[in-house]
N, C-alpha and C positions, 0 to 999 in steps of 0.2 A: 475468537472463533467459537461458535457453538458446534461442538463435535457431532451432536445429534442431527445436524442438518447437512453433514458432509456428503451423504449419498444423494442429495437433491440439488447439488450445486450446478450441474450442467444446465438445468432449467433456468436458473437465475443468471448464468453467465451468457446465455445465448445472445448473439448479436452485440455484445458489449464492445465498446471501443476503448474503454479505460476502466480502471478499478482502483479502489483504495483497499489496502490491507491495514488493519488497525490493531495495535497491541496496547495493553495497559501497562504503563511504566511502573505501577505499584505491584504488578503480578508477573514475576519473571517467566512463569510457565506460558504466558500468552506470547512472549517474545520467542520462546522456543518453538511455538506452533507456526510462526510466520513463514518459515521455509516450506512447511507442509502445505499451507494455504497457497503460496506462490506456485509451487509445483502442481497443485491441483488445478489452479487457474490456467497455467500454461498448457496443461495436458488436455484441457477441455474447450478452450476457445482461442482462436487466433484470427488475425486480420486476413483479408482476402489475399494479401501478398505473402502470407505464410509466416509473418512475424508475430511475436507475442504482443498482446495488447499492452498499452502503457499502464504501468502500475506504480502508485505512490504509496509509500509506507508512512503511516501516521503513528507517532508515539504519543498516545492519548493520556490524559490525566496529568499533564505536566504542571497543572495548577496545584498539585499536592506536594510540591517541593522536591520532587526527584528529577531534577533537570539533567538532561543528557549533554549539556553544552560541552563539558569536558571530554565527552566521548564522541563529539561531532565528527572527528576524523575517522574514528572506527565505524560510525554509522554510515559515513560517505562510502567507505570501502565495502562495508556489508552490502549496501545497495548496489554498488557497481558489480560485486561478485555474484549477486543473486538476481540481477536483471531489473531492479527497480529504477525508475527514471528520476527519482528523488525521494526526499523524506522531510517531514516536518514534525516538530514538537507541537502538540495540539492540546486543547481543552474544549471538549464539547460543552462542559458546564459554563465556562467563561467565554465561549465563542472565540477562542484564540486560534488563529491560523487556519480556520475552517475555510473561509472564503479564499484565503491565499493559496491553500492547497488545491482547492477546486479550480481556481483560475490557472494555476500552474499546470494541472493535468489537462485542462481544456486547451490551453495554448500549446502544450506539447503534442496533443492529438492533432490539432489544426496544422501545426508546423510539419508534421510527418505524414499527413494524410495522403499526399501525392507521391510518397516514396514507393 
């Protein structure tokens, strides 16, 4: 998260039906900001039915050897506790789980669109 853009987020969120929040597994401070970004998102955009938009958490830079596999259960619980629909380890550099995460988010949106 680029803190300097925090006051402009409403413009970018407008009419969104889903979102990704990404943190860098090599920089713990980016994970600490995840809740702030989720709260900001939830406070500024919602679906017509009043529900929060579907949000997927991406643990990026997993290509750099800091795998979260051992913490998978903790990540599952974190996502449940904070309203994420799921999470993926990802690498933008290696194109790892990017399509999978996008497909997951779109399928979730489509499945819940009529709720």
